[in-house]
GUKEBA-509946 format. One record per residue (C-alpha): residue number from 1; residue in one letter; x, y, z. Coordinates in nm, 2 decimals, decimal comma, padded with zeros to 4 digits. Layout:
<pts>
{pt NUM a {X Y Z}}
...
</pts>
This chain:
<pts>
{pt 1 x {07,10 02,30 -00,22}}
{pt 2 x {07,03 02,23 00,16}}
{pt 3 x {07,16 02,54 00,29}}
{pt 4 x {06,95 02,73 00,01}}
{pt 5 x {06,61 02,55 00,15}}
{pt 6 x {06,71 02,65 00,51}}
{pt 7 x {06,76 03,03 00,43}}
{pt 8 x {06,42 03,04 00,23}}
{pt 9 x {06,28 02,87 00,54}}
{pt 10 x {06,43 03,08 00,77}}
{pt 11 x {06,31 03,40 00,57}}
{pt 12 x {05,92 03,25 00,53}}
{pt 13 x {05,94 03,24 00,91}}
{pt 14 x {06,08 03,63 01,00}}
{pt 15 x {05,83 03,73 00,73}}
{pt 16 x {05,51 03,51 00,87}}
{pt 17 x {05,62 03,66 01,20}}
{pt 18 x {05,60 03,99 01,10}}
{pt 19 x {05,26 03,92 00,93}}
{pt 20 x {05,14 03,77 01,22}}
{pt 21 x {05,25 04,10 01,44}}
{pt 22 x {05,11 04,34 01,18}}
{pt 23 x {04,76 04,15 01,19}}
{pt 24 x {04,76 04,11 01,59}}
{pt 25 x {04,81 04,50 01,61}}
{pt 26 x {04,56 04,57 01,31}}
{pt 27 x {04,28 04,33 01,56}}
{pt 28 x {04,38 04,49 01,88}}
{pt 29 x {04,37 04,85 01,71}}
{pt 30 x {04,01 04,77 01,53}}
{pt 31 x {03,87 04,56 01,85}}
{pt 32 x {04,02 04,87 02,09}}
{pt 33 x {03,98 04,66 02,40}}
{pt 34 x {04,15 04,96 02,61}}
{pt 35 x {03,98 05,31 02,69}}
{pt 36 x {04,15 05,63 02,88}}
{pt 37 x {03,94 05,82 03,10}}
{pt 38 x {04,06 06,17 03,15}}
{pt 39 x {04,08 06,38 03,46}}
{pt 40 x {03,74 06,49 03,56}}
{pt 41 x {03,56 06,19 03,37}}
{pt 42 x {03,38 05,89 03,43}}
{pt 43 x {03,27 05,57 03,19}}
{pt 44 x {02,99 05,41 03,16}}
{pt 45 x {03,00 05,09 03,07}}
{pt 46 x {02,73 04,95 02,81}}
{pt 47 x {02,70 04,59 02,72}}
{pt 48 x {02,51 04,54 02,37}}
{pt 49 x {02,37 04,89 02,42}}
{pt 50 x {02,26 04,84 02,80}}
{pt 51 x {02,38 05,06 03,07}}
{pt 52 x {02,58 04,85 03,29}}
{pt 53 x {02,64 04,94 03,69}}
{pt 54 x {03,01 04,95 03,62}}
{pt 55 x {03,18 05,28 03,62}}
{pt 56 x {03,53 05,34 03,51}}
{pt 57 x {03,75 05,60 03,70}}
{pt 58 x {04,01 05,84 03,54}}
{pt 59 x {04,32 05,64 03,38}}
{pt 60 x {04,34 05,32 03,17}}
{pt 61 x {04,04 05,07 03,17}}
{pt 62 x {04,00 04,75 02,99}}
{pt 63 x {03,67 04,63 02,79}}
{pt 64 x {03,52 04,38 02,65}}
{pt 65 x {03,59 04,43 02,25}}
{pt 66 x {03,28 04,43 02,04}}
{pt 67 x {03,05 04,33 02,34}}
{pt 68 x {03,09 04,67 02,54}}
{pt 69 x {03,14 05,01 02,49}}
{pt 70 x {03,21 05,32 02,71}}
{pt 71 x {03,02 05,66 02,72}}
{pt 72 x {03,26 05,91 02,87}}
{pt 73 x {03,07 06,15 03,08}}
{pt 74 x {03,21 06,48 03,20}}
{pt 75 x {03,17 06,52 03,61}}
{pt 76 x {03,36 06,85 03,63}}
{pt 77 x {03,15 07,19 03,75}}
{pt 78 x {02,96 07,31 03,48}}
{pt 79 x {02,80 07,67 03,41}}
{pt 80 x {02,43 07,74 03,30}}
{pt 81 x {02,30 08,07 03,22}}
{pt 82 x {01,91 08,06 03,22}}
{pt 83 x {01,67 08,36 03,16}}
{pt 84 x {01,32 08,27 03,40}}
{pt 85 x {01,05 08,47 03,35}}
{pt 86 x {00,79 08,49 03,63}}
{pt 87 x {00,55 08,71 03,83}}
{pt 88 x {00,59 08,88 04,18}}
{pt 89 x {00,36 08,86 04,47}}
{pt 90 x {00,21 09,19 04,37}}
{pt 91 x {00,16 09,06 03,98}}
{pt 92 x {00,47 09,24 03,88}}
{pt 93 x {00,63 09,08 03,53}}
{pt 94 x {00,98 08,95 03,65}}
{pt 95 x {01,24 08,86 03,40}}
{pt 96 x {01,51 08,67 03,59}}
{pt 97 x {01,87 08,60 03,44}}
{pt 98 x {02,03 08,29 03,65}}
{pt 99 x {02,36 08,16 03,67}}
{pt 100 x {02,40 07,80 03,81}}
{pt 101 x {02,76 07,63 03,88}}
{pt 102 x {02,65 07,23 03,89}}
{pt 103 x {02,86 06,89 03,87}}
{pt 104 x {02,68 06,55 03,79}}
{pt 105 x {02,72 06,30 04,08}}
{pt 106 x {03,01 06,06 03,98}}
{pt 107 x {02,90 05,77 04,18}}
{pt 108 x {02,55 05,76 03,99}}
{pt 109 x {02,67 05,86 03,64}}
{pt 110 x {02,54 05,53 03,47}}
{pt 111 x {02,20 05,61 03,64}}
{pt 112 x {02,19 05,94 03,52}}
{pt 113 x {02,22 05,79 03,15}}
{pt 114 x {01,99 05,52 03,23}}
{pt 115 x {01,70 05,75 03,35}}
{pt 116 x {01,76 06,08 03,16}}
{pt 117 x {02,04 06,05 02,91}}
{pt 118 x {02,29 06,30 02,80}}
{pt 119 x {02,07 06,60 02,72}}
{pt 120 x {01,98 06,65 03,12}}
{pt 121 x {02,03 07,03 03,07}}
{pt 122 x {01,73 07,09 02,87}}
{pt 123 x {01,51 06,79 03,02}}
{pt 124 x {01,59 06,91 03,39}}
{pt 125 x {01,84 07,17 03,45}}
{pt 126 x {01,63 07,45 03,27}}
{pt 127 x {01,30 07,35 03,39}}
{pt 128 x {01,40 07,29 03,73}}
{pt 129 x {01,53 07,65 03,74}}
{pt 130 x {01,24 07,80 03,58}}
{pt 131 x {01,00 07,63 03,84}}
{pt 132 x {01,23 07,72 04,09}}
{pt 133 x {01,24 08,10 04,01}}
{pt 134 x {00,86 08,12 03,99}}
{pt 135 x {00,79 07,97 04,29}}
{pt 136 x {01,02 08,19 04,49}}
{pt 137 x {00,92 08,52 04,33}}
{pt 138 x {00,57 08,46 04,37}}
{pt 139 x {00,64 08,47 04,75}}
{pt 140 x {00,79 08,83 04,73}}
{pt 141 x {00,66 09,18 04,61}}
{pt 142 x {00,87 09,31 04,31}}
{pt 143 x {01,00 09,59 04,57}}
{pt 144 x {01,10 09,29 04,78}}
{pt 145 x {01,29 09,12 04,52}}
{pt 146 x {01,50 09,40 04,51}}
{pt 147 x {01,53 09,50 04,87}}
{pt 148 x {01,56 09,10 05,01}}
{pt 149 x {01,77 08,99 04,73}}
{pt 150 x {01,96 08,74 04,94}}
{pt 151 x {01,70 08,60 05,09}}
{pt 152 x {01,53 08,56 04,68}}
{pt 153 x {01,87 08,38 04,65}}
{pt 154 x {01,82 08,14 04,93}}
{pt 155 x {01,50 08,05 04,85}}
{pt 156 x {01,54 07,99 04,46}}
{pt 157 x {01,87 07,76 04,56}}
{pt 158 x {01,69 07,54 04,82}}
{pt 159 x {01,40 07,51 04,60}}
{pt 160 x {01,68 07,41 04,30}}
{pt 161 x {01,87 07,20 04,52}}
{pt 162 x {01,61 07,01 04,60}}
{pt 163 x {01,52 06,96 04,26}}
{pt 164 x {01,80 06,82 04,09}}
{pt 165 x {01,93 06,58 04,36}}
{pt 166 x {01,68 06,30 04,28}}
{pt 167 x {01,83 06,35 03,94}}
{pt 168 x {02,23 06,26 04,08}}
{pt 169 x {02,32 06,64 04,04}}
{pt 170 x {02,47 06,87 04,32}}
{pt 171 x {02,44 07,24 04,33}}
{pt 172 x {02,81 07,39 04,35}}
{pt 173 x {02,69 07,76 04,34}}
{pt 174 x {02,42 07,98 04,22}}
{pt 175 x {02,37 08,36 04,18}}
{pt 176 x {02,08 08,57 04,04}}
{pt 177 x {02,29 08,82 03,76}}
{pt 178 x {01,99 09,04 03,73}}
{pt 179 x {01,59 09,14 03,80}}
{pt 180 x {01,44 09,27 03,49}}
{pt 181 x {01,09 09,46 03,58}}
{pt 182 x {00,83 09,61 03,34}}
{pt 183 x {00,87 09,99 03,19}}
{pt 184 x {00,58 10,10 03,40}}
{pt 185 x {00,75 09,96 03,71}}
{pt 186 x {01,08 10,11 03,66}}
{pt 187 x {00,96 10,44 03,61}}
{pt 188 x {00,74 10,40 03,92}}
{pt 189 x {01,07 10,30 04,14}}
{pt 190 x {01,27 10,60 03,98}}
{pt 191 x {00,98 10,84 04,06}}
{pt 192 x {00,98 10,68 04,43}}
{pt 193 x {01,32 10,73 04,47}}
{pt 194 x {01,30 11,09 04,36}}
{pt 195 x {00,99 11,14 04,59}}
{pt 196 x {01,20 11,01 04,91}}
{pt 197 x {01,49 11,21 04,81}}
{pt 198 x {01,28 11,53 04,80}}
{pt 199 x {01,11 11,45 05,08}}
{pt 200 x {01,42 11,37 05,30}}
{pt 201 x {01,55 11,74 05,16}}
{pt 202 x {01,26 11,92 05,27}}
{pt 203 x {01,29 11,72 05,62}}
{pt 204 x {01,64 11,83 05,65}}
{pt 205 x {01,54 12,19 05,54}}
{pt 206 x {01,31 12,23 05,81}}
{pt 207 x {01,53 12,07 06,08}}
{pt 208 x {01,79 12,36 05,96}}
{pt 209 x {01,55 12,63 05,98}}
{pt 210 x {01,42 12,50 06,35}}
{pt 211 x {01,76 12,49 06,48}}
{pt 212 x {01,84 12,85 06,34}}
{pt 213 x {01,51 12,97 06,48}}
{pt 214 x {01,62 12,82 06,84}}
{pt 215 x {01,91 12,97 06,80}}
{pt 216 x {01,81 13,32 06,78}}
{pt 217 x {01,56 13,30 07,05}}
{pt 218 x {01,83 13,19 07,27}}
{pt 219 x {02,07 13,47 07,15}}
{pt 220 x {01,79 13,71 07,22}}
{pt 221 x {01,69 13,58 07,56}}
{pt 222 x {02,05 13,56 07,67}}
{pt 223 x {02,08 13,95 07,54}}
{pt 224 x {01,74 14,07 07,70}}
{pt 225 x {01,88 13,87 08,01}}
{pt 226 x {02,18 14,09 08,02}}
{pt 227 x {01,99 14,40 07,94}}
{pt 228 x {01,76 14,32 08,25}}
{pt 229 x {02,03 14,23 08,48}}
{pt 230 x {02,20 14,59 08,36}}
{pt 231 x {01,91 14,76 08,41}}
{pt 232 x {01,87 14,63 08,78}}
{pt 233 x {02,20 14,69 08,87}}
{pt 234 x {02,18 15,08 08,76}}
{pt 235 x {01,85 15,09 08,93}}
{pt 236 x {02,03 15,00 09,26}}
{pt 237 x {02,34 15,26 09,22}}
{pt 238 x {02,22 15,56 09,05}}
{pt 239 x {02,61 15,67 09,19}}
{pt 240 x {02,74 15,40 08,94}}
{pt 241 x {02,55 15,60 08,64}}
{pt 242 x {02,74 15,94 08,76}}
{pt 243 x {03,03 15,82 08,78}}
{pt 244 x {03,04 15,68 08,43}}
{pt 245 x {02,93 16,02 08,30}}
{pt 246 x {03,22 16,21 08,48}}
{pt 247 x {03,45 15,94 08,33}}
{pt 248 x {03,35 16,01 07,99}}
{pt 249 x {03,32 16,40 08,05}}
{pt 250 x {03,60 16,60 07,86}}
{pt 251 x {03,55 16,89 08,10}}
{pt 252 x {03,38 17,11 07,80}}
{pt 253 x {03,03 17,25 07,84}}
{pt 254 x {02,84 17,28 07,56}}
{pt 255 x {02,79 17,58 07,33}}
{pt 256 x {02,39 17,57 07,34}}
{pt 257 x {02,21 17,52 07,71}}
{pt 258 x {01,83 17,57 07,70}}
{pt 259 x {01,70 17,77 08,00}}
{pt 260 x {01,89 17,80 08,32}}
{pt 261 x {01,93 17,41 08,38}}
{pt 262 x {02,34 17,32 08,35}}
{pt 263 x {02,35 17,00 08,14}}
{pt 264 x {02,53 16,83 08,42}}
{pt 265 x {02,48 16,59 08,75}}
{pt 266 x {02,49 16,70 09,13}}
{pt 267 x {02,86 16,70 09,16}}
{pt 268 x {02,82 16,73 09,54}}
{pt 269 x {02,62 16,44 09,54}}
{pt 270 x {02,87 16,23 09,34}}
{pt 271 x {03,15 16,34 09,58}}
{pt 272 x {02,96 16,24 09,90}}
{pt 273 x {02,84 15,94 09,73}}
{pt 274 x {03,23 15,86 09,64}}
{pt 275 x {03,35 15,92 09,99}}
{pt 276 x {03,12 15,70 10,14}}
</pts>
């Protein structure tokens, strides 16, 4: 009888131990005193709803059950694209598409939640982009926005950095995806480009004509000079003319001669000239 009572007592203790462990597991799971912060994240601790200065880094951390909660904040780089309508310096409508890469300051995510909240893109980033674009495009004409795009980009970026830094956000990269102008301005730009191309073609044609004319003048001048030199040489040496004529004569007289004059030269003069 004693052995049976002892066995029952031992079994009851085991059951109590199992139930106790089970209850502890249930309580621990329900209270959830541990929290895991993933890569590129930070945990903002709140106590009875109030944001604390304590920030949890990546890994496993402990929190006070029931009393404390943890808001996980992503501090990796994020991308946002915003369309920002504005006016240029010469009052042209400009629709600018902006792409911004940014991240939250990991050391101040608790202040971000305290002062701004989780909807910071709508409340801070989008308005900052809009105002930065308007401030920058107002300093350039529509044509300058296209021709001086890198300068416009730096102007917008500098303004944007200055606006986001006090809100605990950092600019990683910034780019102007596209500028869009009114149809009237786009048509005017196309017409201007066509006019410039036609003007350039006309200038090239005129330059070509001038070069060709100068070449013809130079050629004519050279030919005239050659003729003048030959003429001067012939005037100074008449015997040379007769000598060339003799070299070309085949010894035949013309079939018909007008008058009594032979169509030939003074052979005696030529001979005497040759002997000299």
